[in-house]
N, C-alpha and C positions, 0 to 999 in steps of 0.2 A: 404688868400683865393686863392692864386695861387698854393697852394699845390695840386697836382693831386689826393691825397688821400681824399681831402675834398669832402663831398657829401652833397648837400642841400636836406633836407627831409621835408616832410609835416607830421604832426601828428594831430590826432584828437581824442577826447573822446566823446562817446555818452552815455547818461544816460537818464532815464525816471524819471519824477517827477509827483507828485500829489499835487496840491495846493502849489507848490513851495518847497515841501519836496522831497528829493531823494528817489526813490523807487526801482530802478533797474539800475545797471551799471555793469562794468566788474568785480568788486569785488564780488558783490552779485551773478552774473552769475557763477563765479568760485565756490563760496560756494555751490550753488545748484548742480553744476556738480560734485563736490566732494562728496556731500551727495548721489547723484545718483550712483556714482561709488563704494562708500564704505558702503552704507546703514547705515551711522552713522553721526550725527551732531558733536559728539565729535571727531571722526577721521577727519572729514572735517576741523574742527577748528584747530586741531593740524597741519594738512597739510598746512594750511594757516598761521600758527604761531600766531593765535589769541586765546584769552580765549574762552571757551565753552559759557560762559555767553554772550559775545559779538556776537558770531555767532547766538545764540538763539534770542538775541535782534534784530538782522538784519532780521531774519526770521519773527519774530513777527511783526515788523514794516512793512515789505513788505505785509504780509497777511492783516494787518489792513488797510493799505493805499489802497490796491487793492480791498479789500473786498472779497477775495477768499482764500481758503486754498492752500498752496503750498507744505507743507511737512506733510506727515502722520507720526505720532510719536507713537511708542509703548514703553511704560515705561519699564525700566530695571527691571530685577529680577535676578534669579539665572544665566541665560544665558546672561544677559545684554539686553539692549533695541535695537530697530532697527528703522530706519527711511527710508522712501521712498518718492519719489516725486509724487505729484498728477498729474493727466492728465493735469490740468490747468498749473502746473509748467512746464511740458514738452512742452506744447504749447507756453508758455511764452519764454522758452529758444530757441525754434525753430524760433519764430518771432523776437526775439531780435538779434539772429545770422543773420537772413535774412536782418534785418534793418542795422546792422553793415556792412555787405558785400555790400549792395546796396549803402550806404552812402560812403564807402571807394572808390568804383568805381567812384562815382560822384566827390569826392574830388580829387582823382588821376587825372581824366580827366581835371578838372579845374586847378590843379597845373601845369600839363604839358602845358596847354594852356597859362597860365600866366608866367611860368618860363622856357619856351623853350629857347634854346640858343640865338636866335635873340632878345628876349625880355630882356635878361640879360644885353644887351647894355644899357638899361634904368638905370641900377645901376652903370654905369661907368666902367664896366668890359671891358677889351680890346676886341674890336670887329672888328679887321682887318679881311679881308677875310680869312686869313690862320687860324684864330681862330673860324671861323664859318663853319667848315667842317660839313657835314651832319653826324650825329651820330645816329645809330639805337639803340633804347631803347625798352626793353620789358616793358609791362604794369606793373607799380609799382609806388612806391612813392619816388624813388631815382633817382637822375640824376647827372652825373658828371659835375663839373664846370671847365672851362678852367683854 
């Protein structure tokens, strides 16, 4: 731990559940954003490296658990199908993004409060005055250790 390249970091994951079942998280957010960008469930599934059927199952589960449509589907034909996000899906993406950003700010603040250099002395890390120089840090979830 005395290696100056070592960085203590905080990580967190946020997801939404309905009745204990996952309904929305980073993976499903990514799926919807890829559908939004490519207008295709199939293209989104390929970009994520998952089978089309799995992507479709995720969408179906989200829609059933939330009780609202998220993806407009147009069946394929000569020119192929197309998919687009519903206004409810766009709203869900915006709110989930705001939730993630808000929670990350709270987590970063608490992390810096609990793991600032003086509090690292609680872990038995050398805390002589020369090791407690004031260090300026930008807001984020990384901090150098002595």
